[in-house]
C-alpha positions in Angstrom: 0.3 0.0 -0.1 1.3 3.6 -1.4 1.6 6.2 1.6 1.8 9.8 0.5 4.4 12.2 2.0 3.5 15.8 2.4 4.6 19.1 3.5 3.4 19.2 7.2 1.9 22.6 8.6 5.4 24.7 8.5 4.2 27.7 11.1 2.4 30.3 11.2 2.4 32.9 8.3 4.8 30.0 6.5 2.7 28.8 3.3 5.9 27.2 1.6 9.2 25.6 1.4 12.4 24.4 -0.8 13.2 20.6 -1.1 16.6 20.9 0.5 17.9 17.4 0.7 16.4 13.8 0.3 18.0 11.7 2.9 16.2 8.4 1.3 16.5 7.2 -2.2 13.6 5.1 -4.0 14.3 1.3 -3.1 15.6 2.2 0.2 14.1 1.0 3.9 12.9 3.5 6.2 11.3 2.9 9.6 7.9 5.3 10.9 9.1 8.6 11.9 12.4 8.2 10.4 13.0 11.6 8.5 13.2 11.3 4.7 13.3 14.7 3.1 14.7 18.0 4.8 13.2 21.1 3.9 13.9 24.6 3.7 11.8 27.4 5.0 12.2 31.2 5.1 13.6 30.9 8.8 14.5 27.0 9.7 15.2 23.7 8.4 12.3 21.2 8.7 13.0 17.4 8.9 9.9 15.2 7.4 9.1 11.8 8.9 8.2 9.1 7.1 4.8 8.8 8.2 5.2 4.3 7.5 7.6 1.9 8.0 8.5 -0.2 4.2 10.0 1.4 1.3 10.4 4.5 0.0 8.7 4.7 -3.6 8.6 7.3 -5.0 10.2 10.8 -5.0 7.8 13.4 -6.3 9.4 16.7 -5.3 13.0 16.7 -6.9 15.8 18.8 -4.6 15.4 22.1 -5.2 11.7 22.1 -6.0 9.1 25.2 -4.3 6.5 23.2 -2.4 3.5 24.3 -0.5 2.0 22.8 2.8 0.3 19.6 2.0 2.0 19.0 -1.1 2.9 15.6 -1.7 7.1 15.0 -2.1 7.1 11.4 -2.7 5.5 7.8 -1.3 6.3 5.1 1.0 5.4 1.4 -0.1 4.5 0.6 3.6 5.4 -2.6 5.0 8.0 -3.4 2.0 10.9 -4.7 2.7 14.0 -2.7 0.9 15.8 -4.7 -1.7 18.4 -7.4 -0.3 22.3 -6.5 0.1 25.0 -8.6 -1.7 26.2 -10.9 0.7 29.1 -9.4 2.9 32.4 -10.4 1.6 34.7 -12.3 4.5 36.9 -9.3 4.6 33.9 -7.1 5.3 32.9 -9.1 7.7 36.4 -8.9 9.4 36.5 -5.4 9.3 33.0 -5.0 11.1 33.7 -7.7 13.9 36.1 -4.9 15.6 32.9 -2.6 15.9 29.8 -4.4 17.2 29.1 -1.5 19.5 29.3 1.5 16.8 27.3 -0.6 15.1 24.5 0.0 17.3 25.0 3.7 18.0 22.3 6.0 16.9 23.3 7.4 13.1 24.6 11.1 12.9 22.0 13.8 13.1 21.1 14.7 9.1 22.4 17.9 9.3 25.9 16.3 11.3 25.9 13.7 8.2 25.5 16.2 5.4 28.1 18.0 7.0 30.5 15.2 7.2 30.3 14.1 3.5 31.0 17.5 2.6 33.8 17.5 4.7 35.1 13.9 4.0 35.0 12.8 7.0 34.6 8.8 7.8 31.7 7.6 9.9 32.5 7.0 13.4 35.3 9.5 12.6 33.5 12.1 15.3 32.6 11.5 19.1 28.8 12.5 19.4 27.8 14.1 22.3 24.3 13.9 21.5 21.4 11.5 22.9 23.0 8.1 23.2 26.0 9.3 21.6 24.6 10.6 18.5 26.8 13.1 16.3 25.3 16.6 16.8 26.2 19.1 13.8 28.1 20.6 16.8 30.5 17.8 17.3 31.1 18.0 13.1 31.9 21.6 13.6 34.5 21.1 16.5 36.5 18.6 14.6 36.6 20.6 11.2 37.3 23.9 12.6 40.3 22.0 14.7 38.5 22.1 18.4 38.5 18.3 18.6 40.5 15.4 17.3 38.8 13.2 15.3 39.1 9.6 16.3 39.9 6.4 14.6 37.7 4.5 12.8 36.6 2.1 14.2 36.4 -0.4 11.3 40.0 0.8 10.7 41.3 -0.7 14.0 43.9 -3.6 13.9 42.2 -6.5 15.0 43.3 -10.5 14.9 41.5 -11.8 12.0 41.2 -15.2 10.1 43.0 -15.2 6.4 41.0 -14.3 3.9 40.6 -16.5 1.0 42.7 -16.3 -1.7 40.5 -15.5 -4.3 39.3 -12.1 -2.3 41.1 -8.9 -2.9 41.6 -7.0 0.2 38.8 -4.1 0.4 40.2 -1.0 -0.2 40.4 1.8 1.5 37.7 4.9 1.4 39.2 7.9 1.2 37.6 11.3 1.3 36.9 13.3 -1.8 39.9 15.8 -2.6 38.9 19.3 -2.0 38.6 21.5 -4.9 42.2 23.4 -5.9 42.9 27.1 -5.0 42.6 29.4 -7.8 45.9 30.1 -9.4 47.2 33.9 -8.4 45.8 36.0 -11.1 42.8 33.5 -12.1 39.8 35.7 -13.0 37.0 32.7 -12.2 33.8 33.2 -10.9 31.6 31.1 -8.8 27.8 30.9 -8.2 26.1 29.4 -5.4 21.9 30.0 -4.7 21.1 31.7 -2.0 19.2 30.0 0.8 15.6 30.7 1.7 16.9 31.7 5.0 19.4 34.2 3.2 16.8 35.3 0.8 14.4 36.2 3.6 17.2 38.2 5.4 17.4 40.0 2.5 14.0 40.6 2.1 13.1 41.6 5.3 16.1 44.0 5.7 15.2 45.8 3.2 11.4 46.0 3.9 12.6 47.8 7.5 14.6 50.4 5.5 11.9 51.1 3.1 9.1 51.0 5.6 10.7 52.0 8.7 11.5 55.6 9.6 14.9 54.2 11.1 16.9 56.3 13.2 20.1 55.5 15.8 20.9 57.1 19.3 24.8 55.8 21.0 25.8 56.2 24.2 29.3 54.3 25.9 29.2 51.9 29.1 31.6 51.6 31.6 31.9 47.8 32.0 34.0 47.7 35.2 31.0 46.7 37.7 29.8 44.2 35.7 33.0 42.7 35.3 34.1 42.6 38.5 30.8 41.4 39.8 31.1 38.7 36.9 34.6 38.0 38.1 33.3 37.6 42.1 30.8 35.5 41.6 31.4 33.3 38.4 32.4 30.4 39.7 29.7 29.9 42.7 27.1 31.1 39.9 28.1 28.3 37.6 28.2 25.7 40.3 24.6 26.9 41.3 23.0 27.2 38.3 25.1 24.6 35.8 25.7 28.0 33.2 28.1 30.6 32.8 27.7 33.8 34.1 27.8 36.1 31.0 27.1 39.5 30.0 23.8 38.7 28.1 21.8 38.4 31.2 22.6 41.8 32.6 21.3 43.7 29.4 18.4 41.8 29.1 17.4 42.6 32.3 18.6 46.0 32.2 16.3 46.2 28.4 13.5 45.0 30.4 13.4 47.5 33.0 13.9 50.1 30.6 11.3 48.7 28.6 8.9 49.1 31.6 9.5 52.6 32.1 9.3 53.4 28.5 6.4 51.2 26.6 6.7 52.7 23.3 10.1 51.3 22.7 8.3 47.7 23.1 5.4 48.5 20.8 4.9 47.8 17.3 2.9 49.5 14.5 -0.4 47.8 12.6 -2.0 49.6 10.0 -2.8 52.8 11.8 -2.9 51.6 15.1 0.2 51.3 17.8 0.2 48.2 19.3 1.6 48.2 23.0 2.8 45.0 24.5 2.5 44.2 28.2 4.3 41.3 27.4 8.3 41.6 26.7 9.5 39.2 24.6 13.0 39.7 23.4 14.7 38.1 20.4 18.4 37.2 20.5 20.3 37.2 17.6 22.7 33.9 17.0 24.9 33.2 14.2 24.4 29.7 12.8 26.1 28.3 10.1 22.8 29.0 7.6 22.8 32.8 8.4 21.5 34.8 11.2 18.6 33.6 13.6 16.9 35.5 16.1 14.8 32.9 18.8 12.9 35.1 21.0 12.9 34.9 25.2 9.4 34.8 26.2 8.4 37.1 29.1 11.6 37.8 29.8 10.1 40.5 32.6 9.6 37.2 34.6 13.0 35.5 34.1 16.0 35.6 36.6 19.7 36.4 35.5 20.4 32.5 35.6 17.2 31.7 33.4 18.1 33.9 31.0 21.8 32.6 30.9 20.1 28.9 30.3 17.9 29.9 27.8 20.9 31.3 25.6 23.6 28.8 26.0 20.4 26.3 24.7 19.5 28.9 21.8 23.2 29.0 20.9 23.5 25.0 21.2 20.7 24.6 18.5 21.3 27.2 16.2 24.7 25.3 15.9 22.7 22.0 15.6 20.0 23.0 13.3 17.1 22.4 15.6 15.7 25.6 16.2 12.0 25.5 14.9 10.2 28.4 13.7 7.9 28.3 17.0 11.7 29.5 18.7 11.6 32.9 16.5 8.2 33.6 16.3 6.8 36.7 17.6 9.3 39.4 19.4 8.8 42.8 20.9 12.6 43.5 21.4 15.5 42.6 20.1 19.5 42.7 21.1 22.3 41.7 18.8 26.1 41.7 19.8 28.5 42.3 16.9 31.2 42.7 19.7 31.6 38.8 20.0 32.8 39.3 16.2 34.9 42.2 16.8 32.5 45.2 16.0 33.5 48.1 17.5 30.6 50.6 16.4 27.6 49.4 14.4 24.0 51.0 13.3 21.8 47.9 13.8 18.6 47.3 11.6 15.4 47.0 13.1 13.9 43.1 12.9 10.0 43.8 11.8 7.2 44.6 13.1 9.1 45.4 16.1 10.3 49.0 16.6 13.9 48.7 18.2 16.8 47.0 18.7 19.6 47.2 20.5 23.2 46.8 19.4 25.9 45.7 22.1 29.5 45.9 20.7 33.3 44.9 21.6 34.6 45.9 25.3 37.7 47.8 24.6 40.3 49.7 27.4 40.0 53.3 26.9 40.7 56.3 28.4 38.2 58.3 30.4 37.6 61.3 32.6 36.6 59.9 36.1 36.1 62.7 38.9 37.9 64.7 37.3 41.0 62.3 36.3 41.9 60.3 33.3 41.6 56.4 34.1 41.6 53.2 31.8 38.3 51.7 31.8 37.1 49.0 30.0 34.1 50.7 27.8 31.2 49.2 25.2 30.0 51.3 22.8 26.1 50.6 22.5 23.7 51.6 20.0 19.7 51.6 19.9 18.1 52.2 16.3 14.6 52.8 16.5 11.6 53.8 14.2 10.8 57.3 14.8 6.9 56.9 13.5 6.7 55.8 16.9 9.4 56.3 19.0 10.2 59.8 20.0 13.8 60.9 20.3 13.4 61.5 24.1 12.3 57.9 24.5 14.7 56.7 22.7 17.6 58.4 24.0 16.0 57.8 27.8 16.1 54.3 27.3 19.5 53.7 26.3 20.6 56.1 29.3 18.7 53.9 31.4 20.2 50.4 29.9 23.8 52.4 30.4 22.8 53.3 34.1 21.8 49.6 34.8 25.0 48.3 33.4 27.2 50.8 35.3 25.7 50.0 38.7 24.0 46.6 38.5 22.8 47.0 41.9 20.1 49.3 40.6 18.2 45.9 38.9 18.2 44.0 42.1 16.6 47.3 43.8 14.5 48.2 40.5 15.5 51.8 40.9 
C-alpha cells in the first residue's frame, strides 16, 4: 500500500518551502517517523518523517523544488522490504567485527551527516555528544574547526582476523574526496551559489525595514567595570549553583526589561493605523548559525532571572549550531538585542527586525581613557546603539531608554533594587 509523504504545517505565515535534500532514495528501507526529506523554509530547516515503515517508493518533488503546505513529496510502500543487500565478503565481515558497539550506536543527525560528507569525514570518526552518543552538527564543526581531534574509525582498527580466501582481494580503504584546488594567483574565475531561503528572507526583511520604517540610531557608551568585577567575584559559585556560565547577556536583558517597562513605546509596534502596546516583553536574541543569522525569542523576559536568561541563551546557541531551532522558537518578539562585539565590532547601526520598533546593538569591550572625577583613567568601555522607528518612538524616549540601560549596567545593583 502506498502512503504519501506530504509537506507538514510549517508554522504561522509560512506557506511554502524548498526541498533541500532527500535523506532516503527510492528502494531504500525506512522506519516509521524516520526523517526522509529535509525542507528549507524562510527561517529554519525542517525534517519530514516517514508516515509509515516500508520502502521509499517514489520521489515526486526533486531537490530544489518549491513546495506548498500539503503538497505530496513522495510515497512510501508501507510494509515492503528493501532490496536485499549482497552477501558481505569475508573481509567486510572481519572489518565489521571490531566495532559491534559502533553498529548499535544511533546514526548522526541528518545535518551532521551532511556536513561530514561535505568535509570528507568517515563514519565513526567524530565523537558524538548528543543523546545516546549521537553525532550532532556541533560535534562535526568542532572537528572541522580544529577544536576536537577526529577519533580513529573503528573499522580501521587492527584486530586479529582469519586469513581471507585467496580469491578475495583486500577491501579498498575509502578516501575522502579531494578538496577543490584553489584558484591560481591572478585567475579571474567566478563561482555562483544559489541563495538559501533563509538568506533570501534575511535580505528581503532587512530591505523592507529600511523602506518602511523611519530608522534612526542613538549611541552611548557604557563603563563595564562594575559588571566585569561582579562576574569575576561570583562566576564560580554562579556556575556551580546554576550549571551555566555567567555572561554579559543576562545583565543586558534585565537592563532592557527595566527600560522597556519605563518606556512602553519602545516595546510597541505599528499595525496599520494603530500602535500595539505589549504588556509583556519578548526579547529576540540574535544568534549566528551556520546557515545565517537567526533570532530565537526569550518569552516573558520580564519574569526570568539572570540564571534562567543565561540558560535559555546557551540552549539557543547550541540548537542554532545543531540546526534544531524551530519556527516557534523564532516567532514573535517585541524587542531585539544583537551583539556584534563577539566578532570584534566596535560600533554599528543595527537594523530593525520587523514588526518590532527597536533593537539594541552591543559591541566590543575595549580599554579606553575616560575622565572619572576629574582624572583620566583606563576603563573597559562598550559602545551601545539603539536603532528605533521614529514613526512611533520619539527621540526623548529612545535616548532615555539607552541611558536607563547604561545606568543599570554601570550600577547593576539597580536591577536588584529596581531603581
